[in-house]
N, C-alpha and C positions, 0 to 999 in steps of 0.2 A: 336694675330690676331682674335681669337674667340671673345674676350671681345670687341675689337674695332668694329668688324662687328655687333655684337648684340646691342652695345650701340648706334649705328647709326640708329637702327630700333625702331619705336614707337610701332609696333605690331610684335610679333614673337612667335613661339611655339618651345620649345626644348624638345626632347624625349630622356630620358636616359634609355636604355634598360638593363634588367638583372642586377639590382642593388642588392648587398648582404650586404651592410653596409652603414652607414650614409655618405653622400657625402657633403663635404664643397664646396659650390658654389663659395666661394671666391678663393679657391685654384684652382678650375677648370676654374676660370675666366668667370663665367656665371653671368650676372647681376641679381640681385634679381627681380623676376617677379613683374610686376606692372600692372596698368590698361591697358588692351589691349594685354598683353603677358601671356603666359602659360608655365608652366613646368610640363611635364608628365614623370613619371618613372614607369617601370614595375619591379616587385620583387615577390619572393615567401615568403617574410617575412613581417608579419604585424608590427614587431618591427621597421623595416626601415621606414614604413609609419608614425609610431608614432613619431619617433625621428626627422623626417623631416617635421612634422606637415602637412602631406598630408591628403587629403580626400581619404579614401581607398574605392576602388570599386572592389569587388571580382568578378573575371571572372569565371562563372560556367562552368562545362563541357557541351559539345554540347549534345543536345537531339539526339535521334537516327536518326531522319530525316536529321538533319543538318550534323551529323557525316557521314551518307551515301553519302550525296551530296558532301562533301569535299573529301571523299574517291574516289568517281566516277571521280571527276575532276582531281585528281592526277594520278589515274591509267589509265585513258583514256577510252572512250566509245568503241573504237575498240577492246580492250581486253575484256571488259564486254560482247561484242556481241558473243564471242567464246562460243559455246554451252556448258552448264554445269558450266561455270565459275561464273556467277552472284550469284547464291545461296550460293556458297562457299565464294565469296567475301563479301557478306552481313554478314556472320558469322564472318569473319575475322575483318570487320569493327566494329562489335559489341564487339569483344574482346578488342578493343582499348578503350572501355568504355567512349567515348566522350572526350578523351584527345587529343587536336589538334595535339600536337607534335607526339603522337603515331600514329594517323590516317595518318598524312602526311608521316611519316617515313616508316610505313608499306606499304602504298599505293605506295610510290615511289620505294620501293624495289621490288614490284611486277609489275612495269611498263614494258610493252613489253614482259611479260611472258604469252605465249599463250598455254602452255602445261598444260592440266587439272590435270595431275598427280602431277605436281609441286605445283599447287594451293592446292590440297588435302594435300600434304606433309607440306606445309606452315601452314595450319590450324592445323594440328596435332602437329607440333613443337611449335606453339603458345600456344596450349592447354597444352602441356607438359613442357612449359617454357624452351625450349632448347636454345642454344646460337646462332643458325644460323639465318634463315630468312634474308639472305643477309645483315648482319651487323645490325640487330635490336638491339643487345646488345649494340654496340658502339653508335648508334644514339639516342636511347631512354634511356636505363639504365644509360648511362654516364651522361645525363642531370639530371635524377632523383637522381642519387647517389651523385651528387654535394650537394644537400640539406642534404643528410645524413652525408656526410663528414664534412659539415659546423657545425654540432652539436659539434664536437670535443671531448666533454666529453664522455669517453667510457661507463659510466653508462647510460647516456642519450641515446646513440646509442643502448645499450642493451634493454632499455625500449621500444624503437621504434621497434626493431626486435621482441620483445615478442608479439607485436600486430599481427604479421603474423601467430601466432599459432592458431588464430581463423579462421573459414571458410570464404571463399570469400564472399563479400557482406554482411557479418553479422554486425548487430548493437551490439556493446559491451557497457555495462554499464560502465561508467567511474569508479564507485566505485569498480566494479569487477576487472577492469584492474589495478587500483591502489593497490587493495588488493593482486593481483598477484605479482606486483613489490615489495611490502613490504615483502611478503613471500620469494621471490627470493633474498632478501637482496640488491636490486637495490636502495631502498630508505633507507637512513641511519637510524639506530635505535635511537629513541628518548624516552623520559620519557612518553610522551602522544601519544596515538593512533591517536587522532585528529591532532596533530602536524605532524605525519607521513602522514596522508591523505592530509593535507594541502601541504606538500612538494610534494606528488605525483600529486596533482592537478596543482602545479606550473610546474612540468615536462610535464604534459598533455598540458598545455597552450603553452609551448615552441614548442612542436611537432605540435600543431595546427597552431601556428604562422608561422611555417616554411612549412605549407601546406603538412605535412607528415601525418596528421590526419585531419579529418573534422567533424564538428558537424553534427549530423544526425537528431535526434529527441529528444523530451523531453516528459517523462512520469511522470507527477506530479513533484516530486523533483528529479527524476532520469534523469541524463543527459547521452546521448549516443554518441559514436563516431564511425566512420567508416573509413576504409582504401580504398583509390582509388585502383581499380583493378591493374593498372600498378605500383603503388607505392608498393603494396603488392608483385607483381611479382619481383620487384627490391629487396625487403627485402628477399624473398625466394632465389633469386639468390645469395645474400650475404651469407646466411646461408647454402648454399650448399657446402661451403668451410670452412670458419672460422668466427664465431663459427658454429658448425655443428648441424643443426636441421633436424629432420625427421617430415615433416608436411603432413598429409593426412586428414586434418580436413574437414568434410562435403562432403567426397567423396563417402559416401554410401558403404564402404568396406564390403564385405562378407567373405573375406579371410584375415587373419592377415599378416602383413609384413613378407617377407621371412627372413631367417637367415642372409643373407648378409646385409640386410638393418639395422639390429640391430648391427651396427658397434661399435667398442670400443671407437671411438672418438665422439660419439653422446653426445650432451649436453642437448638437449631438444627434446621431442617427443610429438606430438599432433595428436591423431586420433579421436578427439571429433566429436560427432554427426554421427558416422558411422551406428548406429541403429541396424544393423543386423549382427554385427561382431561375437557375441556369444563366439567365442574362441579367447582368446588373444594371445595364443602361442601354437603351436602343442605339444601335450604331448610326442610324440616320440622324440622330439628334446631336446638337452641340453638347460638349461636356458640361456638367453642372457647374454653376458658379456659386461656391459656398465658402467665401473667404473667412468666415467666422467659425467654421466647423472645426472642432477640436477632437471629437471622438466618433469613430466609424466602426460599428460592431456588425460583422457579417459572418459569424461562424455558422456552419451547418446549413448553408443556403443552397447547396448544389451548384454553385457558380463554376462554370467551366472555363470562362475567359473574361478578361476585363479589357475594355477598349483602351488603346494605347494612350489616348490623351485624357483619360478619365480624371486624373489627379492634377490636371494643369492649373485649375483655379481653386485649390484647397491649401493655400499657403500656411494656414494656421493649424493644420491637422497634427495632432500629437499622438493619437492612439489609432492604430489600424489593426483590427483583428479579423483574419481571414481563415481561421482554423477550420478543419474538417470540410474543405471544399476541394473538388476535383480539378483545380486549376493546374496547368502545366508550367506556367511562367508568369512573371510579374511584368506589367507594362513599363515602358521606359519612363513614363511620366512620374513614376514613384521617386525618381532621383530629384524631382522638384520639391519634395517634402522636406525642406530644410529644418523644420521644427519638429519632425517626427521623433518621439522619444521611445515608443513601443511598437514593434512590428511582430505580430503573433501569428505564426503560420503552422502551428502544430497539426500534425496528421493530415496535411495536404499531401496525400500519399502518391500523387502523380507529379508533384512539383519537383522538377529537376534543374530548373534554371532560376537562380536568384542573383542575376546580374544587378548592377547599379547600387548595390549595398554600400560600396565604399564611399559614396557621396553623402551618406546619412551620418554626418559627423557628430550630431548631438544624440544619436540613438543610445538609449540606456537599457532597453530590454529587447532581446532577440530570441525568439522561440522557433527552432527548426525541427523540433522533435517529430519523428515519424515521417519526415519528407523523403523524397527519392533523390536527393542531391548526390552526385557521384564524387564530389570532392569538397573540401572546405572552401566556402565562398571566397572568390578572389577579392583581395583588398580588405578582408575582415580585420586584419591587423591594424587597419587605420581607424577602426571604430573605438577610439581611445576613451570614450565616455561610457562604454558598456559596463553595466553593473550586474546584469542578469543574462546568462547565455545558456541555452538548452540545445544540445546536439544529440540527445538520447535517441536510440533506435536507428542510428545511421551505420552501425557496424557492418551491415551486409554490403554497403557500398564504400564506406570510408573506414578502412582498417586501422589507420593510425593518423593522429593529428600531426602534421609536419612541424618540426621544431621552428622556433622563432616567431610563432603566431600568437599563441596565448600569453606568452610572457610579456608581450607588448600591451596587453589589455590590463593595465595596472589598476584600474578602478573596479575590476570584477569582485563582486561580493558573493554571488551565487553562480556556481559552475556545474553543469551536468553534461558529461560526455558519454554517459552510459558505458557500454562495453567497447567503445572505441579506445584503442590504446593511447596513452598519453605519457609524456616524460615526467618523472617525479621532480626533476630539476625545474621544469617550467612551472609546475604547480607551486613549488616552494618559493618562486619569485613573486607570487601574487599575495602581497602583504595584507590586502584588505579582505581576503577570502574568508567567508563565514560558513558557507555551505558547499560541500563538494561531493559529487557522485561520479565515479570514474574507474578506470581500469589501468593497472600497471602490469608490465610484462613479467617482472620478477621482484624479488625482495630488495635488490639494490635500489630500484626506483622507489619502493615503499620507504626505505631507510632515508633516502635523500629528501623525500617529502616530510618525514617526521623530524629529521634533524633541523630542518628549516624552522619548525615550530617550537623548537626547544626554548623554554623560557617564556613562550607566549601562551595565551589561552588557547585551549583546544577549539576546533571548529564547533559551531552550534550543531551541525549535522555533517556526518561523513558516512558514505556508503561506498566502500572500496573493494574492488575485485583484483586479486593478484593471481596471475597465471592464465589458464585457459578460460575462454569467455563463456560463462554459463548463466548464472543468475536465474535459477529455475525454482528456488525455494522462496517461501514467504518471508517478507521483511517485517520484523516485529518492532524494531527500535530505530532510532535516528543515528546511532553510532555503531556501525557494523563493518566487519572485515570478513572477506570470503577468500579462501585459498583453494585454488583448483590446480591439480596436477603439478604441484611444486615439489622440488627436491629439498628436504629439510636436513641440513648438515649440522654437525655438532656446534658450530658457532651460533650464538644466540640471535633470535629473531625479534626485532623491535616491533611493538604494537602501540597504538595511541593509549595514553594513560587513562582515559575515561571510556574505554571501549565497553559496550554493553552487549554485543552480539558477535560471536566468532564461529565461523563454519570452516571446517577443514575437510576437503574432499579429495579422494584419490591421490594422496600424496605418498611419497616414499621417504622413510626416515633412515638416514645413513649414520646415525650416532650409535653408541653402544646399546644393544638391545635391552640391557638391564636398566638403562637410565630412563626415567620417566620423560616422555616426549614433551609434556606440558611445561617442564622445567626449562625447555629451550626457548619458551616465549617470555619476554620481559617487557615491561612498560617503558615508554619513552622518558619517564622520570621515575624516581624511586617511589615504591608503593606496591601494594598488593592489588589483585584483580577484584577489588571490592565492588566495582561497577558492573562486572560481567553478569548478565542475567540469562543469556541463552548460549548454549554450547552444543554444536552438532559435529560429531566426528564420524566420518564414513570412509571405509576402505583405505586404511593407512597400512603400509607394509612395514615389516621389521620392528614392530612395536609390541613389547610385552607388558609395559607398565604405562599408565596414562598420567596419573598425578603423583607427586611426592606429597608426604603429609603437610609440608609447608606451602605447597603451591595450590592447594585445593581452593577454588573460588567459593567462598562461603555464602555468597548472596545469590547463587544460581536459582533461577526459576524453572529452567527446563534443561535436561541433559539427554541427548540422543547419541547412542554409540551403535554402529552397525558395520558388519562385514570387515572387521579388523581380525584377520585370521590367526595372528599370533598373539593377540592380547590375552594376558593371563591375570593381571590385576588392574583394578580401576584406581584404587588408592594404594600405592606401594607400601610394603612393610618397611619399618625402619630397621636398619642393619645393626645399629649400635644402641646400647642402653637397654636392651630387652631384659637381660638378667637382672640389672639393677631395678628395673621397674616392677619386676615380679608380676603379680596378678592384677595390677592396677589397669583398669579399662580406660582406653582413650576414647573420647567422644568427639566426633566430627558433627558439629551442629550446622545444619542447613535449614534455617527457619523459613525461607521463602520458597524452597523447592516444591514445585507442584507436579511436574511431569517428568517421568523417567522412562526411556525406551532402550532396551538392550536387545539387539537383534543380530542373529547370525554371528555369534562369537564362540566358535567351537572349542577354543582353548581356554576360555575364561574360567578360572578356578575360584576367584574370590573378588568381592567388592572392596573389602579392606582386610587387614590382618586379623588373626584370631583373637587378639586382645584389644579390638577396637569395634565400635558400633557407629552407625550413622543415624543421627536424630533428625527425623523429617516430620515436623509437627504440622506442616501444611500440605503434605503429599496428597494428591487427588487422583493420579494416574500412574500405574506401574505396570510395565509390559516386559515380559521376557519371552524371547522366541529363539529356539535352536541354540541354547547355551547348555549343552548336556553335562559339562563338567562342573557347573556351578551347583554346589551342594549345601552351601551355607548362606542364610539370609540375615545379615547383621543389621537389620533396620529396626530402629526404635521409633514407635509410632504412638506418641502420647494421646493423639486424637481418637484412637481406637479404644472405645469403652464399651463395657457390657450393657450399659444403660441406654445407649442410643446408637443407631446405625451410622457408620461414618460415611463421608462423601467419597471416600477412597474407592477406586475401582482397580482391580488387578486382573491382568490377562496373561495366560500362559499357554504354550502350544500343546503341552501334554499333561494329562491328569497324573500319569505315573511319575513324571518328573516332579510335579508339585508335591505329591505325597512323600517323595524321598527327600525333599529339601528340609534342612533343619533350621529352625529359628532359635535365636538366643533366648527368646521368651516363648515357651510353648503355648502359653495362654493367648498370645497375639495371633498365632497361627490358627487356633481354633475359632477365634473371633472373626478372622478374615475368611473363613471357609464359605460363608453364605454369599460373599461378594466376588469370589473368584470365578472367572469365565475361561473356558477352554476352547481352543480352535476345534472346529468340527473335523472328525476323522476324514481324511481324503482317500480316494481310491489309490490302489497300489501304484498304478501307472503314473498318476499325478505326483505321488510321493517320490517315486524314482526321478521324475522330471525335476522336482524341486531340489533333490540332492545333487543331481547332475548340474543344475544351474548354479549351485554353490561352488562346485568344482570349476565350472566355467568362469565364474566371476573371479575365483582365485587365480585361474589361468591368466585372465586379463591383466591382473596386477603384476604377475610374474613376467608376462610378455613385455611389459613396459621397461623391464630391466635388461632385456637382451641387447647385446651390442650389435652393431651393424654387421660385424664379421659373422656372428652367430646366425643372424637372420639369413645371410647369404648361404651359409653352410646348410641350413634347413631347406633352402630352396633347391640346392643340388641334390639333397636326399630325396626330395619330392620328385624331381625329374627321373631319378633312377627307379623309384618305386612305381612311377607311372609306366615305365617301360616293362616292368615285370608283371604284376598281377592285380594289385589292389584297385587302382583307378578310382579312388574315392573323390567325388566332386565336393569340395569344401565351399560352403557359402560364405557370403560376406560377414565378417565378425561384427563390425560396426562401421559407420561412415567415417568416423574420426580415428579408427584403428587401422593398422597395416593389414592388408589382405594377404594372407599366407595360405598356401596349399601344402598341408602336411600329410604325408601318407606313411605307410609302413615301410620300414627298412628291410631290404631284401635279406640281408644277413641275419637280422633278428627273426624274420619269418622262417628262414630255413632252420634256425636253431630251435624255434618253437615247434616246427614240424617233427624234428628228430625226437623231441622230448615227449609231447603228448598229443598234440592236435594237428590235424591236417589244415594247411593254410586255406584251402578252398572252402572247407566246412566253416571255418571261422569267418571268412569273408561273406559267405551266404547268410550265416546267422546274423552277422553284423548288419547287413543291408536289410534283412527282415525286421530287425529291431528298429532300424532307422525309419522304415516306412511306418511302423506301428506308432512310433512317438512323433511322427510327422516332422515338420520343419524345425521346431525348437529342439526336439530331441536329437535330430541329426547334428545340429551345431554342438550340442552339449556332449554327445558321445565322441564326436571327433576331437573335441578339446580334452576329453577324458583320456583318449589314446595319446594325445600329445603330451599331457602331463605325466603319463606313465612312461612313454617311450623317449621323449626328447628332453623334458625339463627335469623330471625326478631321476631319470636314468636308472630305472629299476633293474635289479639283477634278474637273472632268468627265472628264478623261482617266484619273484613277484609278478612277472609277466604271466607265468603259468597260472598263478592265483587269479589274475585279472581275466584270463581266458575262461577259467572255471566260473567266474562270476558271470560272464556273459552267457555261458551255457546254462546258468541258473537264473536266467532272466534278469541279469544285471543287478544282483542283490549286493549293493555297496554298503 
């Protein structure tokens, strides 16, 4: 009858409500929708939409105004006019969190109720999640529980219920949630940690597709989820019986749960983010007996101490999370937790005693990030089951991981030692490692690490620091190498083959100056740097050329070069074949390049050779600061069109410099004119300070190359100068630099007096300038004298010129 009726219609709409699985239209005898006809279905499952090839339209919760309007209509204005009811009613409506079903059901249950006491009781019961409110459980939770029951798989249901352990309205990182499921054993154990996370992500997607979880926000690569308030209420209702949870997360507890609440049938407890709890369990009470407890989540509770016997009767405990608590030590009863697989103590910044760990032989996850431990925990090498180990932020107390410890943790898949130094050989022995964040002392350790992975797949994530311990820049990718204060010699430096981010800071290059430094870097296997996206170069000595034409990473997104004082070319000119090539223009195509920063490069003359151009079709940011010798701009920008303003932004330090720069295409320069911004002109004193700061930074790099013998000689000169006349008090250069006191050489001063100036006049003038420029200028002028007298070894006429400059208010 249905088919005959619809077949006789040229236009019709059929609505199928509350669909939970794929529907065969042929079996239901509904004609296939055609022009003029529509099929609409409602469902809580995205999978149904996908299987039936529907266009999915997600219905969002009502905003507060809409929710209150719906509530008012259902409860009736006559009830809301009862004195004192409306404020309570608004709070009840807000508790329904925009879910129409909840709003309608709660409002309907309160219709014709004009007793203010009953309204107050309803609000309290809703807040306490009790079963009454005139059938709220049957009308609302029954509908929501249907989604839960449809999961069918008990592990999937337990994964969903675990989400209710977090505070109401909290955004939870997907990775953190999956990590909890893995630790609880709800995700089956696999050979690869990444495979386990992939499985957890699949579970997450099923929960989201059934509208039991919802995407909330994205922070970089971190995805977050959130539980709808009433969905969480339903989960807590389920866990009030079987399985049995005790959840008081985010409640701001100041008193611990009473003895009755620590019942023997508890499986999971969450008191997280109570902040001012301080005491976990009264000392005068016997320790709780919870033999079935598997998960105990106590992060951010303000707990200062834990009674010694607290864990005596928790034999089944698998996960213990105590992060962000001011505890100083762990109780000895923690050694009784023979089934503990995850011990999470991150950012317990007063914790300096982690005894008893060696007895936790089945422990798979150990997080000690940001704790105050003074040494690697005794017996940690015995934790042979460890898969995840985080020792980040311990470098202030633990400078180096002793040898022979980590290499015994053969099951490690995820290792983070942060800036604490580690042996490359030990890391190379971890055959199951997938993620690594750590620091090597030198290139030899980096090479040992890379050679061990030759022929094997690269790590899924590596963030490695070589040299001095810094890590102060943003991390953009999951495959990053950072070089700090390293000596780069002519021998080649090996890097991981899929490196995406490279930072080179304050290094000295000891190869031939004319040889491009980037050609020193090679991949651990044959290939080009096609994966390299971010390259930052800062303060490298003795480098005139950066790239050779064949070593340019063509997929770069961001290039930053600063304070390379001798750098003359970015892409070096080819020395052969120029005559044969004639006027043919070489194009370096960088299709993904978005940001370029060139700063403090006083010798930079060219970006590339005169017969080459750089094609940057995606460039959005281009900044040039203090590059006075750069006179040609060989950029080809196809996106710059007369018809539409480009997204590109250009910043230069001087308008005069910009006007003097020549572009290969004059039309491009005229089109860019409206989008060029210039640095605001600075006062003369500040300008001089900046110039002196450049000289100071240059001095710093040159000082690093002084031998110990030279430094001793400079000290002797200082002593002699102090006995004579200058007595210039030099301040501390930097905490991590040698503190030197450099003063004028008596012999040089006498020679200067004979030629043009009196020494006393120079000294008085110098001190006057030092006072005017204050602390920073004092340091910079002192270093300027150093570079003139001690490092550059200027002849007498140069020194006379410098004296004249000081007489002319330091015009450098």
